[in-house]
Backbone as a printed PyTorch tensor [residue, N CA C, xyz], in Angstrom:
tensor([[[  4.6000, -47.3580,  97.7100],
         [  5.2070, -46.6810,  96.5800],
         [  4.1490, -46.5590,  95.4860]],

        [[  4.0610, -45.3960,  94.8990],
         [  3.0740, -45.1980,  93.8370],
         [  3.7210, -45.4440,  92.4770]],

        [[  2.8900, -45.8180,  91.5500],
         [  3.3680, -46.0440,  90.1860],
         [  3.2410, -44.7460,  89.4030]],

        [[  4.3190, -44.3570,  88.7790],
         [  4.3170, -43.1790,  87.9200],
         [  4.3060, -43.6590,  86.4840]],

        [[  3.3310, -43.1970,  85.7440],
         [  3.2520, -43.5500,  84.3340],
         [  3.1580, -42.2760,  83.5220]],

        [[  3.9400, -42.2160,  82.4900],
         [  3.9010, -41.0580,  81.5930],
         [  3.8240, -41.5790,  80.1640]],

        [[  2.8060, -41.1600,  79.4550],
         [  2.6560, -41.5340,  78.0600],
         [  3.4700, -40.5410,  77.2330]],

        [[  4.7550, -40.8390,  77.0820],
         [  5.6450, -39.8860,  76.4130],
         [  5.2810, -39.6910,  74.9440]],

        [[  4.7030, -40.7000,  74.3330],
         [  4.2520, -40.5290,  72.9450],
         [  3.1670, -39.4530,  72.8890]],

        [[  2.2340, -39.5360,  73.8180],
         [  1.1390, -38.5540,  73.8670],
         [  1.6660, -37.1680,  74.2250]],

        [[  2.6300, -37.1020,  75.1330],
         [  3.2170, -35.8130,  75.5080],
         [  3.9030, -35.1870,  74.2980]],

        [[  4.6060, -35.9920,  73.5150],
         [  5.2590, -35.4730,  72.3070],
         [  4.2240, -35.0220,  71.2690]],

        [[  3.1170, -35.7690,  71.1460],
         [  2.0430, -35.3500,  70.2350],
         [  1.5010, -33.9820,  70.6690]],

        [[  1.3540, -33.8010,  71.9610],
         [  0.8900, -32.5240,  72.4950],
         [  1.8800, -31.4200,  72.1390]],

        [[  3.1550, -31.7030,  72.3010],
         [  4.1820, -30.7220,  71.9750],
         [  4.1440, -30.3500,  70.4960]],

        [[  3.9900, -31.3430,  69.6250],
         [  3.9110, -31.0620,  68.1840],
         [  2.6540, -30.2530,  67.8500]],

        [[  1.5420, -30.5610,  68.5110],
         [  0.3080, -29.7990,  68.2850],
         [  0.4890, -28.3480,  68.7210]],

        [[  1.1480, -28.1550,  69.8470],
         [  1.4250, -26.7920,  70.3020],
         [  2.3160, -26.0540,  69.3150]],

        [[  3.2600, -26.7600,  68.7230],
         [  4.1340, -26.1370,  67.7150],
         [  3.3150, -25.7030,  66.4960]],

        [[  2.3690, -26.5510,  66.0770],
         [  1.5090, -26.1790,  64.9430],
         [  0.6670, -24.9450,  65.2840]],

        [[  0.1410, -24.9110,  66.4970],
         [ -0.6510, -23.7600,  66.9300],
         [  0.2200, -22.5050,  66.9590]],

        [[  1.4380, -22.6560,  67.4600],
         [  2.3760, -21.5330,  67.4930],
         [  2.5940, -20.9730,  66.0830]],

        [[  2.8530, -21.8630,  65.1300],
         [  3.0700, -21.4070,  63.7520],
         [  1.8110, -20.7700,  63.1720]],

        [[  0.6730, -21.3070,  63.5120],
         [ -0.5800, -20.7280,  63.0530],
         [ -0.7320, -19.3000,  63.5910]],

        [[ -0.3850, -19.1120,  64.8570],
         [ -0.4700, -17.7880,  65.4570],
         [  0.5160, -16.8110,  64.8320]],

        [[  1.7090, -17.2750,  64.5290],
         [  2.7450, -16.3550,  64.0500],
         [  2.7120, -16.1670,  62.5410]],

        [[  2.1340, -17.0980,  61.8040],
         [  2.1190, -17.0050,  60.3430],
         [  0.8660, -16.3400,  59.7830]],

        [[ -0.1410, -16.1930,  60.5940],
         [ -1.4030, -15.6270,  60.1030],
         [ -1.2290, -14.1510,  59.7610]],

        [[ -1.8700, -13.7770,  58.6830],
         [ -1.8580, -12.3700,  58.2820],
         [ -2.8120, -11.5850,  59.1730]],

        [[ -2.7760, -10.3190,  59.0220],
         [ -3.6740,  -9.4160,  59.7200],
         [ -5.1160,  -9.8170,  59.3910]],

        [[ -5.9350, -10.1290,  60.4040],
         [ -7.3090, -10.5710,  60.0910],
         [ -8.1650,  -9.4880,  59.4440]],

        [[ -7.7600,  -8.2250,  59.5470],
         [ -8.5340,  -7.1400,  58.9530],
         [ -8.0820,  -6.8080,  57.5410]],

        [[ -7.0010,  -7.4120,  57.1210],
         [ -6.4570,  -7.0900,  55.8050],
         [ -7.4160,  -7.5110,  54.6970]],

        [[ -7.4340,  -6.7200,  53.6660],
         [ -8.1630,  -7.0360,  52.4360],
         [ -9.6820,  -6.9930,  52.5580]],

        [[-10.2110,  -6.4180,  53.6310],
         [-11.6590,  -6.2600,  53.7340],
         [-12.0030,  -4.7920,  53.5570]],

        [[-13.0350,  -4.5420,  52.8070],
         [-13.4800,  -3.1740,  52.5740],
         [-14.9010,  -3.0030,  53.1000]],

        [[-15.3550,  -1.7530,  53.0930],
         [-16.7340,  -1.4820,  53.5170],
         [-17.7250,  -2.1930,  52.6090]],

        [[-17.3690,  -2.3490,  51.3470],
         [-18.2650,  -3.0400,  50.4170],
         [-18.4600,  -4.4960,  50.8370]],

        [[-17.4080,  -5.0970,  51.3370],
         [-17.4970,  -6.5050,  51.7490],
         [-18.1280,  -6.6600,  53.1320]],

        [[-17.8210,  -5.7340,  54.0180],
         [-18.3230,  -5.8440,  55.3840],
         [-19.6040,  -5.0570,  55.6140]],

        [[-19.9830,  -4.2170,  54.6440],
         [-21.2690,  -3.5410,  54.7030],
         [-21.2450,  -2.1230,  55.2250]],

        [[-20.2160,  -1.7580,  55.9800],
         [-20.2130,  -0.4190,  56.5600],
         [-18.7990,  -0.0650,  56.9980]],

        [[-18.4630,   1.2030,  56.8460],
         [-17.1260,   1.6780,  57.2360],
         [-16.8890,   1.4700,  58.7330]],

        [[-17.9210,   1.5840,  59.5340],
         [-17.7780,   1.3860,  60.9870],
         [-17.3860,  -0.0520,  61.3040]],

        [[-17.9070,  -0.9860,  60.5360],
         [-17.5340,  -2.3870,  60.7320],
         [-16.0660,  -2.5830,  60.3600]],

        [[-15.6420,  -1.9510,  59.2710],
         [-14.2440,  -2.0290,  58.8490],
         [-13.3480,  -1.4570,  59.9470]],

        [[-13.7450,  -0.3040,  60.5050],
         [-12.9580,   0.3230,  61.5750],
         [-12.8950,  -0.5750,  62.8150]],

        [[-14.0370,  -1.1490,  63.1820],
         [-14.0710,  -2.0360,  64.3480],
         [-13.2060,  -3.2690,  64.1040]],

        [[-13.2760,  -3.8030,  62.9050],
         [-12.4710,  -4.9620,  62.5510],
         [-10.9860,  -4.6030,  62.6160]],

        [[-10.6290,  -3.4200,  62.1400],
         [ -9.2440,  -2.9620,  62.2040],
         [ -8.7710,  -2.7810,  63.6310]],

        [[ -9.6310,  -2.2540,  64.4900],
         [ -9.2890,  -2.0970,  65.9070],
         [ -9.0730,  -3.4610,  66.5610]],

        [[ -9.9760,  -4.3820,  66.2500],
         [ -9.8040,  -5.7460,  66.7550],
         [ -8.4660,  -6.3190,  66.3000]],

        [[ -8.1300,  -6.1100,  65.0360],
         [ -6.8830,  -6.6470,  64.4920],
         [ -5.6720,  -6.0780,  65.2160]],

        [[ -5.7200,  -4.7780,  65.5220],
         [ -4.6090,  -4.1620,  66.2540],
         [ -4.4440,  -4.7970,  67.6340]],

        [[ -5.5510,  -4.9650,  68.3440],
         [ -5.5020,  -5.6170,  69.6590],
         [ -5.0610,  -7.0700,  69.5240]],

        [[ -5.5720,  -7.7390,  68.5100],
         [ -5.2480,  -9.1400,  68.2870],
         [ -3.7500,  -9.3190,  68.0640]],

        [[ -3.1350,  -8.4200,  67.3050],
         [ -1.6960,  -8.5240,  67.0390],
         [ -0.9040,  -8.5020,  68.3420]],

        [[ -1.2930,  -7.6110,  69.2420],
         [ -0.6000,  -7.5040,  70.5330],
         [ -0.7840,  -8.7820,  71.3430]],

        [[ -2.0180,  -9.2210,  71.4840],
         [ -2.3100, -10.4000,  72.3000],
         [ -1.8210, -11.6830,  71.6370]],

        [[ -1.8720, -11.7210,  70.3220],
         [ -1.4080, -12.9010,  69.6000],
         [  0.0710, -13.1450,  69.8580]],

        [[  0.8610, -12.0980,  69.8640],
         [  2.2940, -12.2410,  70.1110],
         [  2.5390, -12.8160,  71.5110]],

        [[  1.8210, -12.3170,  72.4920],
         [  1.9480, -12.8110,  73.8610],
         [  1.5070, -14.2740,  73.9540]],

        [[  0.3600, -14.5830,  73.3670],
         [ -0.1340, -15.9610,  73.3830],
         [  0.8120, -16.9040,  72.6440]],

        [[  1.3350, -16.4630,  71.5200],
         [  2.2540, -17.3020,  70.7510],
         [  3.4800, -17.6450,  71.5810]],

        [[  4.0050, -16.6730,  72.3110],
         [  5.1630, -16.9290,  73.1630],
         [  4.8590, -17.9590,  74.2460]],

        [[  3.6810, -17.8470,  74.8450],
         [  3.2840, -18.8050,  75.8870],
         [  3.0650, -20.2000,  75.3000]],

        [[  2.4690, -20.2600,  74.1290],
         [  2.2470, -21.5490,  73.4680],
         [  3.5780, -22.2030,  73.1270]],

        [[  4.5070, -21.4230,  72.6040],
         [  5.8320, -21.9530,  72.2670],
         [  6.5310, -22.4910,  73.5120]],

        [[  6.4640, -21.7190,  74.5930],
         [  7.1070, -22.1390,  75.8470],
         [  6.4930, -23.4500,  76.3560]],

        [[  5.1790, -23.5590,  76.3090],
         [  4.5290, -24.7860,  76.7470],
         [  4.9150, -25.9680,  75.8600]],

        [[  5.0590, -25.7230,  74.5570],
         [  5.5070, -26.7750,  73.6450],
         [  6.8980, -27.2700,  73.9950]],

        [[  7.7940, -26.3510,  74.3220],
         [  9.1550, -26.7390,  74.7160],
         [  9.1210, -27.5120,  76.0320]],

        [[  8.3340, -27.0480,  76.9790],
         [  8.2400, -27.7220,  78.2840],
         [  7.7330, -29.1530,  78.1160]],

        [[  6.6860, -29.3400,  77.3030],
         [  6.1590, -30.6950,  77.1340],
         [  7.1590, -31.5960,  76.4260]],

        [[  7.8750, -31.0580,  75.4390],
         [  8.8830, -31.8600,  74.7320],
         [  9.9870, -32.2850,  75.6970]],

        [[ 10.4700, -31.3470,  76.4920],
         [ 11.5370, -31.6410,  77.4560],
         [ 11.0510, -32.6010,  78.5330]],

        [[  9.7890, -32.4920,  78.9240],
         [  9.2290, -33.4200,  79.9130],
         [  9.2560, -34.8460,  79.3780]],

        [[  8.8420, -35.0220,  78.1330],
         [  8.8600, -36.3660,  77.5300],
         [ 10.2830, -36.9040,  77.4850]],

        [[ 11.2390, -36.0620,  77.0950],
         [ 12.6410, -36.4930,  77.0630],
         [ 13.1120, -36.8960,  78.4630]],

        [[ 12.7520, -36.1170,  79.4650],
         [ 13.1670, -36.4080,  80.8400],
         [ 12.5580, -37.7120,  81.3400]],

        [[ 11.2610, -37.9080,  81.0820],
         [ 10.6220, -39.1610,  81.4950],
         [ 11.3210, -40.3610,  80.8490]],

        [[ 11.6080, -40.2620,  79.5630],
         [ 12.2780, -41.3660,  78.8750],
         [ 13.6720, -41.6090,  79.4460]],

        [[ 14.4080, -40.5460,  79.7260],
         [ 15.7610, -40.6910,  80.2700],
         [ 15.7260, -41.3110,  81.6590]],

        [[ 14.8240, -40.8550,  82.4980],
         [ 14.7010, -41.4130,  83.8560],
         [ 14.3160, -42.8760,  83.7850]],

        [[ 13.3810, -43.2060,  82.9060],
         [ 12.9560, -44.5980,  82.7550],
         [ 14.1260, -45.4820,  82.3140]],

        [[ 14.9090, -44.9940,  81.3560],
         [ 16.0590, -45.7660,  80.8810],
         [ 17.0990, -45.9370,  81.9800]],

        [[ 17.3630, -44.8820,  82.7410],
         [ 18.3320, -44.9660,  83.8380],
         [ 17.8600, -45.9310,  84.9170]],

        [[ 16.5920, -45.8550,  85.2600],
         [ 16.0470, -46.7580,  86.2730],
         [ 16.1070, -48.2050,  85.8090]],

        [[ 15.7400, -48.4510,  84.5570],
         [ 15.7950, -49.8160,  84.0210],
         [ 17.2240, -50.3440,  84.0430]],

        [[ 18.1850, -49.5100,  83.6730],
         [ 19.5900, -49.9400,  83.6870],
         [ 20.0390, -50.2420,  85.1090]],

        [[ 19.6570, -49.4020,  86.0640],
         [ 20.0320, -49.6300,  87.4590],
         [ 19.4240, -50.9230,  87.9790]],

        [[ 18.1740, -51.1850,  87.6300],
         [ 17.5290, -52.4230,  88.0650],
         [ 18.1820, -53.6480,  87.4260]],

        [[ 18.5680, -53.5330,  86.1590],
         [ 19.2640, -54.6580,  85.5140],
         [ 20.6130, -54.9240,  86.1850]],

        [[ 21.3250, -53.8630,  86.5380],
         [ 22.6080, -54.0400,  87.2360],
         [ 22.3930, -54.7000,  88.5860]],

        [[ 21.3660, -54.2530,  89.2960],
         [ 21.0620, -54.8360,  90.6010],
         [ 20.6780, -56.3060,  90.4570]],

        [[ 19.8700, -56.6130,  89.4620],
         [ 19.4870, -58.0080,  89.2200],
         [ 20.7110, -58.8540,  88.8900]],

        [[ 21.6300, -58.3180,  88.1060],
         [ 22.8380, -59.0550,  87.7350],
         [ 23.7000, -59.3160,  88.9680]],

        [[ 23.8140, -58.3110,  89.8310],
         [ 24.6050, -58.4890,  91.0620],
         [ 23.9360, -59.5170,  91.9860]],

        [[ 22.6390, -59.4200,  92.1160],
         [ 21.9190, -60.3550,  92.9950],
         [ 21.9750, -61.7710,  92.4470]],

        [[ 21.8520, -61.8960,  91.1460],
         [ 21.9020, -63.2260,  90.5210],
         [ 23.2950, -63.8120,  90.5560]],

        [[ 24.2970, -62.9910,  90.3760],
         [ 25.6800, -63.4460,  90.3700],
         [ 26.1650, -63.8280,  91.7460]],

        [[ 25.6560, -63.1750,  92.7840],
         [ 26.1010, -63.4680,  94.1390],
         [ 25.4270, -64.6720,  94.7460]],

        [[ 24.3480, -65.1650,  94.1480],
         [ 23.6130, -66.2900,  94.7300],
         [ 24.0760, -67.6200,  94.2170]],

        [[ 25.0290, -67.6430,  93.3200],
         [ 25.4720, -68.9100,  92.7350],
         [ 26.5500, -69.5370,  93.5300]]])
């Protein structure tokens, strides 16, 4: 029989970090906003930056959804590991009580 160990505290930390990343992805403004040719040096750079921003918005939404989903999965995994551990411990305590009670 192999030993299964899950660091549920670490899994929850991972889930919270993913949630922060998700919010960072969804709360960020347009990366091309508020930049002018004077700041970037050339209108072509501004246009390229704007094109990047348009593509980024599309991909950011997709990535944010995947990050959110992974955050939920890790949170639920930690909950499941804890629940299984508690159920197993309770079952073992019941078995120990039955074995101890029957040997007297």
